[in-house]
N, C-alpha and C positions, 0 to 999 in steps of 0.2 A: 395675626389676621383680625381685622375689625369685624364686629358683629353688632347688630341692632335688633331690638324687639320691634316688630312691625305689625300693623294691621293686616288682615287678609285682604287680597285684591278686592277692590270695589267696596270695602267696608268703610264706615265713617266713625267719627268720635262721638256721635250723638248719644248713644247709650251710656258711654263712660262719663260724658259731661253731665248728663241727666242724673246719674247715680251720685256724682260728686255734689251736685246742687241739692238733691234731696237729703243726702247725708250731712250737708253743710261741711264738707271737707275741702281743704285748700286744693286748688288745681294749679299746676305749673305747665305753661304752654310755650312752645316755640312757634312764632308766627312768621310767615313769609308774605310780606306785602311791600314789594319793591325794596327788598332787603330783609334780613333776619333780625328779629327782636324777640325778647322774652316778655311774658306777662304771667302774673300769678295772683292768686287771691281766691275769694269766694265768689261763686256765681250767684247773681241776684235773680236773673230771669233768662229763659231761652225762648227765642222766637224762631221756630223751625218751619212754620208755614208762610213766612214772609217771602216776598220775591227774592230777597237776598237774606237767607237765614243767618241769624247772629245770636250771640250770647251777650248779656250785659253783666259786667262785674260789679261787685258791691260799691266800688269807687266811681262808677258811672261809665267806665270804658266799655264801648261796644266793639265786639270783635266778630267780623264776618267768618262764618264757619269754614268757608273755602280758603281762608288764609292760614288755618291752623295746620301746622306741619307735624307737631308732636304734642302729646298730652301725657304728663307724668311718666316720661321716659319711653313711651310707645310712639313710634313714628309711622307716618303713612308709608305704604310700600314703595311709592314712587320717589321718595326723598333720596337724593343721591349726593347731596352736598357733604363736605367733611367739616 
C-alpha cells in the first residue's frame, strides 16, 4: 500500500517555506504547472501579499505558491497523481 505525508486539509506550505528561507536550508519541491517538474535550492524571497503569491529562488526562478504540490517530501492533501 502506498502512503504519503500530507498537509492537513486547507493548510499551505507558507510556514515550511518561510522556515527554510530563514534557516537558509535547501528546499526540494514538486511543482504542477501544466505538467509536473522539480525545483530545488535556497529561497531568496517570499512575496505572500501579492495578487499571485510566489517565492523567488536564489537562481532567480519565481514560483507561484499555488503550483507547489510538495515540499521536502510533504504533499498537499489533494495530490492524487502517482
